[in-house]
TORKOL-4160 file (C-alpha; in steps of 0.2 Angstrom, whole numbers, padded with zeros to 4 digits, m for minus):
265
<pt num="1" X="0472" Y="m0247" Z="0283"/>
<pt num="2" X="0463" Y="m0256" Z="0269"/>
<pt num="3" X="0468" Y="m0255" Z="0251"/>
<pt num="4" X="0459" Y="m0263" Z="0237"/>
<pt num="5" X="0469" Y="m0270" Z="0222"/>
<pt num="6" X="0459" Y="m0272" Z="0206"/>
<pt num="7" X="0470" Y="m0286" Z="0199"/>
<pt num="8" X="0472" Y="m0305" Z="0197"/>
<pt num="9" X="0481" Y="m0314" Z="0211"/>
<pt num="10" X="0498" Y="m0320" Z="0205"/>
<pt num="11" X="0499" Y="m0338" Z="0201"/>
<pt num="12" X="0496" Y="m0349" Z="0216"/>
<pt num="13" X="0512" Y="m0359" Z="0213"/>
<pt num="14" X="0523" Y="m0344" Z="0215"/>
<pt num="15" X="0519" Y="m0339" Z="0233"/>
<pt num="16" X="0510" Y="m0324" Z="0240"/>
<pt num="17" X="0506" Y="m0310" Z="0228"/>
<pt num="18" X="0520" Y="m0297" Z="0228"/>
<pt num="19" X="0509" Y="m0282" Z="0230"/>
<pt num="20" X="0499" Y="m0289" Z="0245"/>
<pt num="21" X="0516" Y="m0294" Z="0253"/>
<pt num="22" X="0524" Y="m0277" Z="0250"/>
<pt num="23" X="0509" Y="m0267" Z="0256"/>
<pt num="24" X="0509" Y="m0277" Z="0272"/>
<pt num="25" X="0527" Y="m0272" Z="0276"/>
<pt num="26" X="0520" Y="m0254" Z="0276"/>
<pt num="27" X="0505" Y="m0258" Z="0287"/>
<pt num="28" X="0492" Y="m0259" Z="0273"/>
<pt num="29" X="0480" Y="m0273" Z="0272"/>
<pt num="30" X="0478" Y="m0277" Z="0254"/>
<pt num="31" X="0464" Y="m0287" Z="0246"/>
<pt num="32" X="0464" Y="m0293" Z="0227"/>
<pt num="33" X="0449" Y="m0293" Z="0216"/>
<pt num="34" X="0451" Y="m0300" Z="0199"/>
<pt num="35" X="0444" Y="m0288" Z="0186"/>
<pt num="36" X="0447" Y="m0296" Z="0169"/>
<pt num="37" X="0446" Y="m0312" Z="0160"/>
<pt num="38" X="0456" Y="m0316" Z="0145"/>
<pt num="39" X="0452" Y="m0327" Z="0130"/>
<pt num="40" X="0467" Y="m0333" Z="0120"/>
<pt num="41" X="0464" Y="m0332" Z="0101"/>
<pt num="42" X="0474" Y="m0335" Z="0085"/>
<pt num="43" X="0487" Y="m0346" Z="0093"/>
<pt num="44" X="0490" Y="m0356" Z="0078"/>
<pt num="45" X="0494" Y="m0340" Z="0068"/>
<pt num="46" X="0505" Y="m0335" Z="0083"/>
<pt num="47" X="0515" Y="m0351" Z="0083"/>
<pt num="48" X="0517" Y="m0350" Z="0064"/>
<pt num="49" X="0525" Y="m0333" Z="0065"/>
<pt num="50" X="0536" Y="m0339" Z="0080"/>
<pt num="51" X="0542" Y="m0354" Z="0068"/>
<pt num="52" X="0550" Y="m0341" Z="0057"/>
<pt num="53" X="0562" Y="m0331" Z="0067"/>
<pt num="54" X="0572" Y="m0327" Z="0051"/>
<pt num="55" X="0558" Y="m0316" Z="0046"/>
<pt num="56" X="0559" Y="m0305" Z="0061"/>
<pt num="57" X="0572" Y="m0293" Z="0069"/>
<pt num="58" X="0565" Y="m0297" Z="0087"/>
<pt num="59" X="0550" Y="m0298" Z="0099"/>
<pt num="60" X="0540" Y="m0285" Z="0109"/>
<pt num="61" X="0530" Y="m0289" Z="0124"/>
<pt num="62" X="0520" Y="m0276" Z="0134"/>
<pt num="63" X="0509" Y="m0288" Z="0143"/>
<pt num="64" X="0511" Y="m0305" Z="0153"/>
<pt num="65" X="0496" Y="m0311" Z="0144"/>
<pt num="66" X="0505" Y="m0312" Z="0127"/>
<pt num="67" X="0518" Y="m0323" Z="0135"/>
<pt num="68" X="0504" Y="m0334" Z="0142"/>
<pt num="69" X="0498" Y="m0336" Z="0124"/>
<pt num="70" X="0515" Y="m0343" Z="0120"/>
<pt num="71" X="0516" Y="m0354" Z="0135"/>
<pt num="72" X="0499" Y="m0362" Z="0130"/>
<pt num="73" X="0506" Y="m0365" Z="0112"/>
<pt num="74" X="0522" Y="m0373" Z="0120"/>
<pt num="75" X="0511" Y="m0386" Z="0130"/>
<pt num="76" X="0509" Y="m0395" Z="0114"/>
<pt num="77" X="0523" Y="m0408" Z="0113"/>
<pt num="78" X="0527" Y="m0405" Z="0095"/>
<pt num="79" X="0528" Y="m0386" Z="0097"/>
<pt num="80" X="0538" Y="m0388" Z="0113"/>
<pt num="81" X="0550" Y="m0399" Z="0104"/>
<pt num="82" X="0552" Y="m0387" Z="0090"/>
<pt num="83" X="0555" Y="m0373" Z="0102"/>
<pt num="84" X="0568" Y="m0381" Z="0112"/>
<pt num="85" X="0577" Y="m0389" Z="0097"/>
<pt num="86" X="0580" Y="m0374" Z="0087"/>
<pt num="87" X="0567" Y="m0359" Z="0088"/>
<pt num="88" X="0573" Y="m0354" Z="0106"/>
<pt num="89" X="0591" Y="m0353" Z="0100"/>
<pt num="90" X="0586" Y="m0343" Z="0085"/>
<pt num="91" X="0576" Y="m0331" Z="0094"/>
<pt num="92" X="0589" Y="m0329" Z="0108"/>
<pt num="93" X="0601" Y="m0320" Z="0095"/>
<pt num="94" X="0588" Y="m0307" Z="0093"/>
<pt num="95" X="0582" Y="m0293" Z="0105"/>
<pt num="96" X="0566" Y="m0296" Z="0116"/>
<pt num="97" X="0559" Y="m0280" Z="0122"/>
<pt num="98" X="0548" Y="m0280" Z="0137"/>
<pt num="99" X="0538" Y="m0268" Z="0149"/>
<pt num="100" X="0540" Y="m0272" Z="0167"/>
<pt num="101" X="0546" Y="m0286" Z="0179"/>
<pt num="102" X="0531" Y="m0298" Z="0177"/>
<pt num="103" X="0533" Y="m0298" Z="0158"/>
<pt num="104" X="0552" Y="m0300" Z="0159"/>
<pt num="105" X="0551" Y="m0315" Z="0171"/>
<pt num="106" X="0539" Y="m0324" Z="0159"/>
<pt num="107" X="0551" Y="m0321" Z="0145"/>
<pt num="108" X="0565" Y="m0329" Z="0155"/>
<pt num="109" X="0553" Y="m0344" Z="0158"/>
<pt num="110" X="0553" Y="m0347" Z="0140"/>
<pt num="111" X="0572" Y="m0346" Z="0139"/>
<pt num="112" X="0574" Y="m0329" Z="0132"/>
<pt num="113" X="0583" Y="m0314" Z="0139"/>
<pt num="114" X="0572" Y="m0298" Z="0141"/>
<pt num="115" X="0578" Y="m0280" Z="0137"/>
<pt num="116" X="0570" Y="m0264" Z="0143"/>
<pt num="117" X="0560" Y="m0270" Z="0158"/>
<pt num="118" X="0564" Y="m0254" Z="0167"/>
<pt num="119" X="0556" Y="m0244" Z="0154"/>
<pt num="120" X="0539" Y="m0246" Z="0164"/>
<pt num="121" X="0527" Y="m0241" Z="0151"/>
<pt num="122" X="0524" Y="m0242" Z="0132"/>
<pt num="123" X="0530" Y="m0224" Z="0129"/>
<pt num="124" X="0547" Y="m0227" Z="0137"/>
<pt num="125" X="0549" Y="m0244" Z="0129"/>
<pt num="126" X="0546" Y="m0236" Z="0112"/>
<pt num="127" X="0560" Y="m0224" Z="0116"/>
<pt num="128" X="0571" Y="m0238" Z="0121"/>
<pt num="129" X="0567" Y="m0248" Z="0105"/>
<pt num="130" X="0570" Y="m0233" Z="0094"/>
<pt num="131" X="0587" Y="m0230" Z="0102"/>
<pt num="132" X="0592" Y="m0247" Z="0097"/>
<pt num="133" X="0584" Y="m0252" Z="0081"/>
<pt num="134" X="0588" Y="m0245" Z="0063"/>
<pt num="135" X="0574" Y="m0239" Z="0052"/>
<pt num="136" X="0568" Y="m0251" Z="0038"/>
<pt num="137" X="0576" Y="m0266" Z="0047"/>
<pt num="138" X="0566" Y="m0283" Z="0049"/>
<pt num="139" X="0550" Y="m0281" Z="0058"/>
<pt num="140" X="0548" Y="m0284" Z="0076"/>
<pt num="141" X="0535" Y="m0296" Z="0081"/>
<pt num="142" X="0522" Y="m0289" Z="0093"/>
<pt num="143" X="0510" Y="m0302" Z="0101"/>
<pt num="144" X="0497" Y="m0291" Z="0109"/>
<pt num="145" X="0479" Y="m0289" Z="0116"/>
<pt num="146" X="0464" Y="m0283" Z="0106"/>
<pt num="147" X="0463" Y="m0268" Z="0117"/>
<pt num="148" X="0482" Y="m0263" Z="0114"/>
<pt num="149" X="0485" Y="m0244" Z="0114"/>
<pt num="150" X="0493" Y="m0237" Z="0099"/>
<pt num="151" X="0507" Y="m0227" Z="0108"/>
<pt num="152" X="0520" Y="m0240" Z="0104"/>
<pt num="153" X="0516" Y="m0244" Z="0086"/>
<pt num="154" X="0514" Y="m0226" Z="0082"/>
<pt num="155" X="0530" Y="m0221" Z="0090"/>
<pt num="156" X="0540" Y="m0235" Z="0080"/>
<pt num="157" X="0531" Y="m0230" Z="0064"/>
<pt num="158" X="0536" Y="m0212" Z="0065"/>
<pt num="159" X="0554" Y="m0218" Z="0066"/>
<pt num="160" X="0552" Y="m0230" Z="0052"/>
<pt num="161" X="0554" Y="m0246" Z="0063"/>
<pt num="162" X="0543" Y="m0260" Z="0056"/>
<pt num="163" X="0532" Y="m0268" Z="0069"/>
<pt num="164" X="0520" Y="m0283" Z="0065"/>
<pt num="165" X="0506" Y="m0285" Z="0078"/>
<pt num="166" X="0497" Y="m0301" Z="0081"/>
<pt num="167" X="0482" Y="m0301" Z="0092"/>
<pt num="168" X="0483" Y="m0316" Z="0104"/>
<pt num="169" X="0470" Y="m0312" Z="0117"/>
<pt num="170" X="0454" Y="m0303" Z="0120"/>
<pt num="171" X="0449" Y="m0294" Z="0137"/>
<pt num="172" X="0432" Y="m0296" Z="0145"/>
<pt num="173" X="0425" Y="m0292" Z="0162"/>
<pt num="174" X="0428" Y="m0305" Z="0175"/>
<pt num="175" X="0411" Y="m0315" Z="0177"/>
<pt num="176" X="0411" Y="m0312" Z="0196"/>
<pt num="177" X="0417" Y="m0294" Z="0197"/>
<pt num="178" X="0402" Y="m0285" Z="0203"/>
<pt num="179" X="0398" Y="m0299" Z="0215"/>
<pt num="180" X="0416" Y="m0298" Z="0222"/>
<pt num="181" X="0415" Y="m0279" Z="0224"/>
<pt num="182" X="0398" Y="m0279" Z="0232"/>
<pt num="183" X="0404" Y="m0292" Z="0245"/>
<pt num="184" X="0420" Y="m0283" Z="0248"/>
<pt num="185" X="0412" Y="m0266" Z="0252"/>
<pt num="186" X="0398" Y="m0274" Z="0263"/>
<pt num="187" X="0411" Y="m0284" Z="0273"/>
<pt num="188" X="0426" Y="m0273" Z="0274"/>
<pt num="189" X="0418" Y="m0256" Z="0271"/>
<pt num="190" X="0426" Y="m0242" Z="0260"/>
<pt num="191" X="0445" Y="m0244" Z="0259"/>
<pt num="192" X="0457" Y="m0230" Z="0261"/>
<pt num="193" X="0464" Y="m0233" Z="0244"/>
<pt num="194" X="0459" Y="m0242" Z="0228"/>
<pt num="195" X="0472" Y="m0246" Z="0215"/>
<pt num="196" X="0468" Y="m0249" Z="0197"/>
<pt num="197" X="0480" Y="m0259" Z="0186"/>
<pt num="198" X="0473" Y="m0256" Z="0168"/>
<pt num="199" X="0462" Y="m0244" Z="0158"/>
<pt num="200" X="0450" Y="m0259" Z="0156"/>
<pt num="201" X="0449" Y="m0260" Z="0175"/>
<pt num="202" X="0443" Y="m0242" Z="0175"/>
<pt num="203" X="0430" Y="m0246" Z="0162"/>
<pt num="204" X="0423" Y="m0261" Z="0171"/>
<pt num="205" X="0424" Y="m0255" Z="0189"/>
<pt num="206" X="0423" Y="m0237" Z="0192"/>
<pt num="207" X="0405" Y="m0234" Z="0191"/>
<pt num="208" X="0401" Y="m0249" Z="0202"/>
<pt num="209" X="0414" Y="m0243" Z="0215"/>
<pt num="210" X="0407" Y="m0225" Z="0215"/>
<pt num="211" X="0389" Y="m0232" Z="0219"/>
<pt num="212" X="0396" Y="m0243" Z="0233"/>
<pt num="213" X="0406" Y="m0230" Z="0241"/>
<pt num="214" X="0392" Y="m0217" Z="0241"/>
<pt num="215" X="0397" Y="m0201" Z="0251"/>
<pt num="216" X="0413" Y="m0209" Z="0256"/>
<pt num="217" X="0420" Y="m0208" Z="0238"/>
<pt num="218" X="0429" Y="m0192" Z="0242"/>
<pt num="219" X="0439" Y="m0200" Z="0256"/>
<pt num="220" X="0446" Y="m0214" Z="0245"/>
<pt num="221" X="0463" Y="m0211" Z="0237"/>
<pt num="222" X="0463" Y="m0218" Z="0220"/>
<pt num="223" X="0479" Y="m0225" Z="0213"/>
<pt num="224" X="0485" Y="m0231" Z="0196"/>
<pt num="225" X="0499" Y="m0243" Z="0191"/>
<pt num="226" X="0505" Y="m0232" Z="0177"/>
<pt num="227" X="0501" Y="m0217" Z="0166"/>
<pt num="228" X="0489" Y="m0225" Z="0154"/>
<pt num="229" X="0478" Y="m0231" Z="0169"/>
<pt num="230" X="0479" Y="m0214" Z="0177"/>
<pt num="231" X="0474" Y="m0205" Z="0161"/>
<pt num="232" X="0459" Y="m0217" Z="0160"/>
<pt num="233" X="0454" Y="m0213" Z="0178"/>
<pt num="234" X="0455" Y="m0194" Z="0175"/>
<pt num="235" X="0446" Y="m0196" Z="0158"/>
<pt num="236" X="0432" Y="m0204" Z="0169"/>
<pt num="237" X="0432" Y="m0188" Z="0180"/>
<pt num="238" X="0441" Y="m0197" Z="0195"/>
<pt num="239" X="0455" Y="m0188" Z="0204"/>
<pt num="240" X="0471" Y="m0198" Z="0205"/>
<pt num="241" X="0481" Y="m0197" Z="0221"/>
<pt num="242" X="0495" Y="m0208" Z="0216"/>
<pt num="243" X="0503" Y="m0215" Z="0200"/>
<pt num="244" X="0516" Y="m0228" Z="0203"/>
<pt num="245" X="0533" Y="m0223" Z="0196"/>
<pt num="246" X="0536" Y="m0241" Z="0189"/>
<pt num="247" X="0523" Y="m0255" Z="0187"/>
<pt num="248" X="0530" Y="m0265" Z="0202"/>
<pt num="249" X="0525" Y="m0268" Z="0221"/>
<pt num="250" X="0539" Y="m0257" Z="0229"/>
<pt num="251" X="0535" Y="m0242" Z="0218"/>
<pt num="252" X="0516" Y="m0243" Z="0221"/>
<pt num="253" X="0519" Y="m0245" Z="0240"/>
<pt num="254" X="0530" Y="m0230" Z="0240"/>
<pt num="255" X="0517" Y="m0220" Z="0231"/>
<pt num="256" X="0503" Y="m0225" Z="0242"/>
<pt num="257" X="0513" Y="m0221" Z="0258"/>
<pt num="258" X="0515" Y="m0203" Z="0251"/>
<pt num="259" X="0497" Y="m0202" Z="0246"/>
<pt num="260" X="0490" Y="m0209" Z="0263"/>
<pt num="261" X="0501" Y="m0198" Z="0273"/>
<pt num="262" X="0516" Y="m0200" Z="0285"/>
<pt num="263" X="0505" Y="m0208" Z="0299"/>
<pt num="264" X="0503" Y="m0224" Z="0288"/>
<pt num="265" X="0521" Y="m0227" Z="0284"/>
């Protein structure tokens, strides 16, 4: 059975994409189509803030892209040196809050220890942070995207926990998205399930997919990687057959297996 995953492939260096690999174990043939392009911005401002760990109580990351922004900064020798000589040590004494495994592993790559990765979404991470931080303490630094949802900032504000956001990337539609979708549907036909990985993915893909699927759209099981993406699908009038319990390959595979019925397990 075919499953279309609307996400970027994992970095080539790190072996096969975990989602493709996991779904194959369940007899599902998954194909990835990259949906989004990211443009990194304000990197000087980001590094300036990272250079003053004494001003902050910790870090918050809800997306792998925010870590990619830091890694781009650290490619410059002088910044890399400053990071390894003193900054990394200073930040490592403070909490680094993250959503999900992918973000957690990138935090480890820059030499810090993530907390809260099991929270799985911004709402639960906000609860986790609120249970550990005191009101009116030093701000948490939150490198984020231009399209960030307000769930986490709002929840922290209500509890009096200061958060300083710095926008480090913008999200746009992948330049070959429509072409890739058209080619997939013409070669592979309509898949048994289509998985969305972000609200932006819903915005950029859904109408095109509805056109390409035609009358078969009602046979497709639409799946979401988390509650925010599921809400975006529902808001666009699309029934959601499955929302992964955590933003990770095994949880998605389990959800799809239930949605597609026992004969496909």
